[in-house]
C-alpha positions as CSV (number, residue, x, y, z in Angstrom):
1,M,92.3,141.0,66.0
2,S,89.1,141.2,68.2
3,A,86.8,138.3,68.8
4,T,84.0,140.2,67.0
5,R,86.0,140.8,63.9
6,I,87.1,137.1,63.8
7,A,83.6,135.9,64.3
8,G,82.2,138.2,61.8
9,R,84.6,137.1,59.1
10,Y,84.1,133.4,59.6
11,A,80.4,133.8,59.8
12,K,80.4,135.8,56.6
13,S,82.3,133.2,54.8
14,L,79.9,130.5,56.0
15,I,76.9,132.5,55.1
16,D,78.3,133.2,51.6
17,L,79.1,129.5,51.0
18,A,75.7,128.5,52.3
19,Q,73.9,130.9,50.1
20,E,76.0,129.9,47.1
21,Q,75.1,126.2,47.6
22,G,71.4,126.9,48.4
23,K,71.8,125.6,52.0
24,L,71.3,128.9,53.8
25,E,68.2,127.7,55.8
26,E,69.8,124.4,56.7
27,I,73.0,126.1,58.0
28,H,70.9,128.7,59.8
29,N,69.1,125.9,61.7
30,D,72.4,124.3,62.5
31,M,73.7,127.6,64.0
32,L,70.6,128.0,66.0
33,R,71.1,124.4,67.4
34,F,74.7,125.2,68.1
35,R,73.8,128.4,69.9
36,E,71.4,126.5,72.1
37,V,74.1,123.9,73.0
38,S,76.7,126.7,73.6
39,K,74.5,128.1,76.4
40,V,75.8,125.1,78.5
41,K,78.8,126.6,80.3
42,D,80.8,123.4,80.4
43,F,80.5,123.1,76.7
44,T,81.9,126.6,76.0
45,N,84.6,126.1,78.6
46,M,85.7,122.9,76.8
47,L,85.9,124.7,73.5
48,K,87.9,127.6,75.0
49,S,90.2,125.4,77.0
50,P,93.9,125.4,75.7
51,I,94.5,122.2,77.7
52,I,92.0,120.1,75.9
53,N,93.3,118.6,72.6
54,A,91.7,119.5,69.4
55,D,91.0,115.8,68.7
56,I,88.9,115.5,71.9
57,K,87.1,118.7,71.0
58,Q,86.3,117.2,67.5
59,R,85.0,114.0,69.1
60,S,82.9,116.0,71.4
61,L,81.4,118.0,68.6
62,D,80.8,114.8,66.6
63,A,79.1,113.2,69.7
64,I,76.9,116.2,70.2
65,F,76.1,117.2,66.6
66,G,76.9,114.0,64.6
67,G,73.9,113.3,62.3
68,K,72.1,116.4,63.6
69,V,73.8,119.1,61.5
70,S,74.5,119.2,57.8
71,E,77.8,118.0,56.3
72,M,78.7,121.6,55.5
73,T,78.4,122.6,59.2
74,N,80.5,119.6,60.2
75,S,83.2,120.5,57.7
76,F,83.1,124.0,59.0
77,F,83.6,122.8,62.5
78,K,86.6,120.8,61.4
79,I,88.1,123.8,59.6
80,I,87.7,125.9,62.7
81,L,89.3,123.4,64.9
82,R,92.2,122.9,62.5
83,K,92.8,126.7,62.5
84,G,92.7,126.7,66.4
85,R,89.7,129.0,66.4
86,E,87.2,126.8,68.3
87,A,87.1,129.3,71.2
88,F,85.2,131.6,68.9
89,L,82.6,129.2,67.8
90,P,79.8,130.6,69.9
91,E,80.5,134.1,68.7
92,I,80.6,132.9,65.2
93,A,77.2,131.3,65.5
94,D,75.8,134.4,67.0
95,S,77.4,136.5,64.2
96,F,76.1,134.1,61.6
97,I,72.5,134.4,63.0
98,Q,72.8,138.2,63.1
99,Q,74.0,138.4,59.5
100,Y,71.3,135.9,58.4
101,R,68.6,138.2,59.9
102,S,70.1,141.1,58.3
103,K,70.2,139.4,54.9
104,K,66.6,138.2,55.3
105,R,65.5,141.6,56.7
106,I,64.2,140.2,59.9
107,S,64.0,142.5,62.9
108,S,64.4,141.0,66.4
109,V,62.2,142.6,69.0
110,T,61.6,141.7,72.6
111,L,58.3,142.7,74.1
112,V,58.1,142.8,77.9
113,T,54.6,143.2,79.4
114,A,53.2,143.0,83.0
115,S,50.8,140.2,82.0
116,P,50.6,137.9,79.0
117,V,49.5,139.5,75.8
118,S,46.4,138.3,73.8
119,D,46.8,137.3,70.2
120,S,44.8,140.3,69.0
121,M,47.0,142.7,71.0
122,M,50.0,141.1,69.6
123,A,48.8,141.5,66.0
124,S,48.0,145.2,66.8
125,I,51.6,145.7,68.2
126,K,53.1,143.9,65.2
127,T,51.1,146.2,62.9
128,K,52.2,149.3,64.7
129,L,55.8,148.3,64.7
130,I,55.8,147.6,61.0
131,E,54.0,150.9,60.2
132,S,56.4,152.8,62.3
133,N,59.2,152.0,59.8
134,V,61.5,151.3,62.8
135,T,61.5,147.5,61.9
136,H,61.5,145.4,58.8
137,A,58.3,143.7,57.7
138,N,59.5,140.5,59.0
139,L,59.5,140.4,62.9
140,D,60.9,137.9,65.3
141,I,59.1,138.9,68.5
142,K,60.1,137.4,71.8
143,K,57.6,137.8,74.6
144,E,58.5,138.1,78.2
145,V,56.3,138.8,81.3
146,D,57.5,141.0,84.1
147,P,54.8,141.9,86.7
148,S,57.1,144.6,88.2
149,L,56.1,146.8,85.2
150,I,52.7,147.1,86.8
151,G,51.1,147.8,83.4
152,G,52.1,149.0,79.9
153,F,55.0,147.4,78.0
154,V,58.8,147.7,77.2
155,I,60.0,147.1,73.6
156,K,63.7,146.3,73.0
157,M,65.1,146.5,69.5
158,G,68.8,146.2,69.3
159,D,70.2,149.2,71.2
160,T,66.8,150.9,71.3
161,L,64.4,150.7,74.3
162,Y,60.8,152.1,74.3
163,D,59.6,152.1,77.9
164,A,55.9,152.8,78.1
165,S,55.4,151.0,81.4
166,V,53.5,152.2,84.3
167,A,56.4,151.6,86.6
168,R,58.5,153.9,84.5
169,K,55.9,156.6,84.5
170,L,55.6,156.4,88.2
171,A,59.3,156.6,88.6
172,D,59.4,159.7,86.4
173,F,56.6,161.2,88.3
174,K,58.3,160.5,91.6
175,K,61.6,162.1,90.3
176,E,59.6,165.1,89.2
177,L,58.0,165.5,92.6
178,T,61.3,165.3,94.4
179,N,63.0,167.8,92.1
180,N,60.3,170.3,92.7
């Protein structure tokens, strides 16, 4: 079975249990915290290592997350370790967050601009995205600055990319000139 399917199933079980017990927001925050820690390569290598004993992995999780995550999340970690699926924990956290956003109808958008965006411009972009019916009304917008765009913007939503940058238009113009 693929890692994506395994992660999806465990994440769905956790999200269903959290929702049933009214702890969805709390578990979501725990998964966000776990995802931040899992960006540390040594941590994920430890989880994926077949050489490191499950007891050591459990002690490591307790040392890192003890008192910082809910009892439900701690119990979930223990179940995953007992089943020998700890290597999938980062993917499970990502899948949980994705399923949470889908359940709450939150669209994740990355906005890349050549220079920082003002609050009024951000509000205008948010309004246009919502009116376009391409996104849900709840938006999680991550802003990035990339001076190489020269001007304009790039919007990334899942697999969709809207490139309205000056750099892209110049590249298209150059391509058109060379073809003619």
